[in-house]
N, C-alpha and C positions, 0 to 999 in steps of 0.2 A: 240708779233711779233718783238719786238725791236732787237733781235739777229738774225733775218732771213738773212740780207744781209751778216753778217760775216759767218754764217754756210753755206750759199749757196756758198759763194766765197771759203771757204775751200773745200767744196765738188768739185766744179768745177776743182780746182787745182789738187786734188787728182785723180779724175777720168779721166781728160785730160791727165796727165802724164801716166797713165795706158793705155788709149786708143791710145795715140800717138805711143805707142810701136808697135802697129799692122802694118804690111806693107800694102800698098794699095791693094785693092781688085782687082782680075783679073777675066776675063770671058772666057779665053781660054777653048774650049770644050775639053774633053779627046781625046786621039788619038782613031781612029776607032777600034783598037784591044783591047782596054780596056774595060772591063765590067763596065757599069755605076753604080756608087755607089748610094745608097738611098740618096736623097736630104733631107735637113732640111728647114723648113719654119719658119722664125722669123718674128712675127707680133708684132709691138710695137705701142701703142697708147698713144699720148701725149695730155692729156684732155686740151682743151681750147687753143691750139696752132693755131693762125691765119695763114692763107695761106701767108700773107704778112710778117710774122715774119722771113722768110727765106731770106738769102742773106743780112743781116743787120750786119753781124760780130758776131752775137751771136750763130751761128749754123754751126760751121766749118764741124763737121762730117756729119750732115745732107746734107749739101750743097755739100760735096764731094760725097755722095751717089747719090744725085740728078744729079750732073754733069756727073757722070760715068754710070748713069743708066737711070731712068725714073722719071719724075715729072709731075704732073698735074698743069695747071695754077691755078686751085683750084678744091675742091670737095664740092659739094652742100649737106649739111646735110639734113636729113629727118625731117619732122614736127611731134612733136614739137622739137625744136632745144635745146634738154636737154641731160644730160649725159647718163643716163640709156636707154632711148629709142634708141639713136643712137649707143651706144655700142652694143646693142643686134642686131641692124639692120646690123652692120658690120660683124657679125659672123652668121647671118641667112640668109641675103639677103632679109629680109621681112621688109615692112613698119611697123612703131609702131602700126598702125591700124590693122595689121595682126599678129604681134607676141605678142600683148597683153600688153606690157610695154609702155602704151599710156602717161605716164607722170612719173616724179619722184615721184608724190604722187597721189594715186588713190584708188578707192574703187572697190570691186567686191562683188556681191550679195552672193556668196558662200564662198569667201575666206576672206572677211573682209577688212581691211585696209592695204595699202602699202605705206611705206615711205623709201626712201633710207637709213636713219639712223637705220632702224630696221632690224638688221641682221637675226632675226628669221624669218621674212617674205621673206627675200631674199633666204632663204633655202627651201621654199615651191615651189615644181616643177610646181604647177598649175598656178602660175603667169606668168611662161616663156613658152610661146607657140612657136612652131616651134622647130627645132632641131639645136643646136649650132654646129659650126664646129668641136670643140673637141669631141664631142659625136659621130659624123659620122666617124671621124678619128679612135677613139678607137674601134669602132665597125668594122672598116675595118682592125684592126690589127696594126694601127700606133699608137705608144705611143706619148703621148702628156704632155706638161708641161703648166700650165696656172697661171700667177701671177695676182690675184685681178681683173681679168676682170669681169664686171657686169654680173651675172648669173652662175659664176663658182661654186657657193656653192649649187646649186640646181641639184640634180642628175636626169638624164633622164632614166627611167626604170632601175635604179640602177647603170647606167654608170657614172663614174667620170674620170676626167683626171688621168694619172698615177701619176703625181706630180701636185700639186696645192697649192696655198696659198690664203687665204681669204684677203680682203682689210684691211690694217693696216697702217695708216698713220704714226704710231710710228716707223716703220721700216725705218731707213736712207736709202737713195738711195744706197750708196756704199754697205750696208749689203744685199740689194736685189741682187746686182750683184753677191755676194759671193753665195747666197743661189741659185740663178737661175744657176749659173755656176756649182754648185753641181748636177744639174740634167743632165748635158752633159756627161753621160756615166760612172757613178760611180758603184762600186760593180759589175763590169762585165756586167752591163745592157747596151743594146744599147742606143745612144742618142735619144732623142725625135724627131720624125718626124715633130712635130709642137710645137713651142714655142710662146705663146701669152702673152704679158706683157703690164700692164696698169700702166701709171704714172699720178699722180693727181697734182703735185706740180705747174705746170704752171697755171692751172685753179684756184687753191687757191690763188695764188699770184695776178692773173688778177682780181678776185673778190675783193680782200682786197685793191689793190692799183691802179687798171686800166690797161688797155692792154699795155700802153707804158711807164709805170713807171720803174724806175731803178730796183725796187725789183722784178718786172715781167721779166725784161730782164735777171736779175741774175738767176730766176728760169728756163728760157729758157736755158741759158748756162749750168745749172746743168743737165737738162734732156738731152741736146745734148751730154754732156760728159758721161752720163749713156749709152746712145746708143754706143758711141764709146767704152766705157769699155765693153759692151756686145760683140761687134765685136771682141775685142782683145781676150776675152775669147774663142769665136768660133775659132779664129785663133790658139790659144794655144792648143785647143782640136782637131785641125786637120780638123775642120769642115767648115772653111770659104769659101773654093773653091767650095763647093757643098751646100752652104746655099743661099736661096733666102731671101732677107730682104725686108719687107714693113713696112714703117712708115706712120702712118695716125693719124688724130685727129678726134674728134667727132663734133667739132664746133669751131668757133672763139670766139671773146670777143668784147663787144662794151663798150664804156665810158659811165659812169652814172653820170651826173652832180649832185651837191649837191641840195638836196631838191626835186628830181624827184621821189617822192613817193605819192601814193594814199592810203588812208585808204580803204580796201576792204569792210568795213562796209558801206562806202558811195555808193558803187555800189549796194549792197543788205544787209539789216540788218539780223542778225542771226535768227530773227523771220520769215523773209521772205524766206530765202534760206539757204541751207547748202553749205558751201564752201568747195570744194573737193581739189582744188589746188590754190596756190597763186604764186605770182612772176610776171612772164612775161606771162604766159599761165594760165589764171584763169578759173577754172571750177565750175559751180554752179548748184545745184539742187534745183529748187523752191519748197518750202514746199506746202503741200495739201492746196488748198484754195487760194494760192498766186500766182499760175502758170500765170495767164493772166496779173496781174500788173507787176510782175518781168520781164516777157518776153516783155511787152510793153515799160518798162522803159530802159531795157538793150539793146535789139536787135538794132543794128544800129551803126552809127558812133558817137563817143564822143570826147572830146577834146584831150584825150591822149590814147585812146583805141578804139577797135572795137569789137563788140560782134555779135555772130551768133547763131541761133538755130542749133544744131549739123548737121541736115539733110542739112543745107544751107551753111556749111563751103565751101569756094572756093575749086573747084575741083583740082586746081594746088597743094594744100596742101595734098591731098590724105589721108584724115583724116576725122573721124566722124562716121565710120560704126561699130565700136567695141562697145559692150555693156558697156565697162568700161568708154568710153568718156561721160562726163556729158551732160544733155540736152542743157546747154548754155556754150559756149566757148567764152572768151574774150581775145583778143591778144592786149598786150600793145604795144604802139609805142616804137621804139628803144630808149633806155635810160631812160625808165620809168618802175617803179615796182609797184605792188599793194600788200600791206602788212597789217597785223592786225593793228588796230589803236594803240594799245599799243606799238607796235614795232616802228611804225612811231614817236609817241610821244617820246619815249626813245631816238631814234636816233637824232630827232630834238633837244631835250634837251642837249645831250652829244655832239653834233657836229660831230658824227661818223656816217659813212654810207658806204655801198659797193660802191666802185668806178669803178666796172666793172660788166657786167651781160651778159648773152646770153639767148636764148629762144625767140629771135626776128624772124622777117620774114626770112625764109631760103634763100631768094634771095638777102639778105642785104650783101654788102661787108664785113661788120665786122663779119658776121657769116660764112664766107668761111673757109673751112677746108683744111688740108694738105693731099697730097698723094705722097709718094715717094717710088721707088721700085729699087732694085739693086740685081744683082746675075746672075747665069749662064742661067736663063731662060729669062732674059731681055735684050733688046736692049740697045745701047749706046747713051746717049745724047738725048733721046726722050723727047719731051715736048708735052703733051696731052692737048687737049682742056677740058673745065670743064665737069664733069659728075656727076651723082648722086651716093651717097655712097652705094645704094643698089647694084650697079654693081661690087663692091669689091668682094662680096661673091662668085660668079661663077668663078672668077679668083682664089680665094684661094682654092676652091675645085679642079679646074683644076691642080694647082701646087702640090697639095697632091695626085693627081691621084685618087680621089674618086668621085662617082657620087653625084652631087649636090641634096640636098632636094628641093622640091618646094619652089620657091623664086620669088621676084618681080624684080630682076636684069635681065640685058641684057647681056649674055655672049659675045656678039660681041664688046661691048663698049671698053674693054681693050685688045683686040687682037693686036692691034698696038703696045702695050708695049712689046710684046714678041719677042724674037730673032726669034723663028720659030713658028708663029701663028698656 
């Protein structure tokens, strides 16, 4: 990681120069006599971008979009506050308890084991319940392009985006701009009606260095510059005036002080329980014969965490009905993690540790996510009160002109964002 600041600084300079070449976006509607051109929807997620990261000098492109269009005070993530569950919520409008991605790590009686690092599991459609936005768009005859969004590698009834790319952290941000730009109407094809782009660099820097570290702010500047570069490419392709742009994040990031780790084996031994998930939201399955003792020991309040039987998880979290949710769920207090003892010992011995984490209570200010929108469909200078991220999907379907699939969102929530509700 030693060369991260230098690489990010170079990237910011390169992309900023490209993006700044784009003229300001305008929202003037076409004259009444003009036939409306099909619109494009650009959806960008910047993983781990906290709502309070805006307006600090690191996000000039995002701040310009927000000032000329719509921004939320913040967006409330769904529980658990993790990357895969919330990204699939954004494109289905379903809570994790309803779309099946109930954690970044989970078990299924029929499908086996799912972890985010297992690309093979990610391609199995059965994990991904609910219909993602790009599938509905393709079925409606709208071409789509999706860069690395969680769930994109799993076909739905054989339907995939016209253009797509799996997650690959090795592709530099500037190369991603070039490849995505290649989807904007090459070989005589019409441009996609939906572009969905996932960026992971801010989340990675936040975990490694903490949410307010110089390295994380450099990553934010790089992500902001990539958004600017994408807007410049839309301008060059003649698409900017009819493109609606939404920039979101899945969650924020909290500071993790040194030494704020618990060994998960101290919660329950391997002989007593199977540990399904670790980190901030810990899932455990008591082994046969140990159910009563594990439940009696864990359920309730502890020094740095709270545990529930899945049926008693607080109703405000809207979690616990899906069969993939383990029988006991433990929520760590903000800034604390539960990890295998070997990992804790190794980090204590080396003096290294993650300095940032998410997965905490969705009502925590540190977990607040970003919502920005700009384009011909949106009003100017609108500031929205906080809302739940399930409400984004009905808006996306409306912008594409397609019927939304059954979802948990409220289509009325974001109507005030629109120029003509």
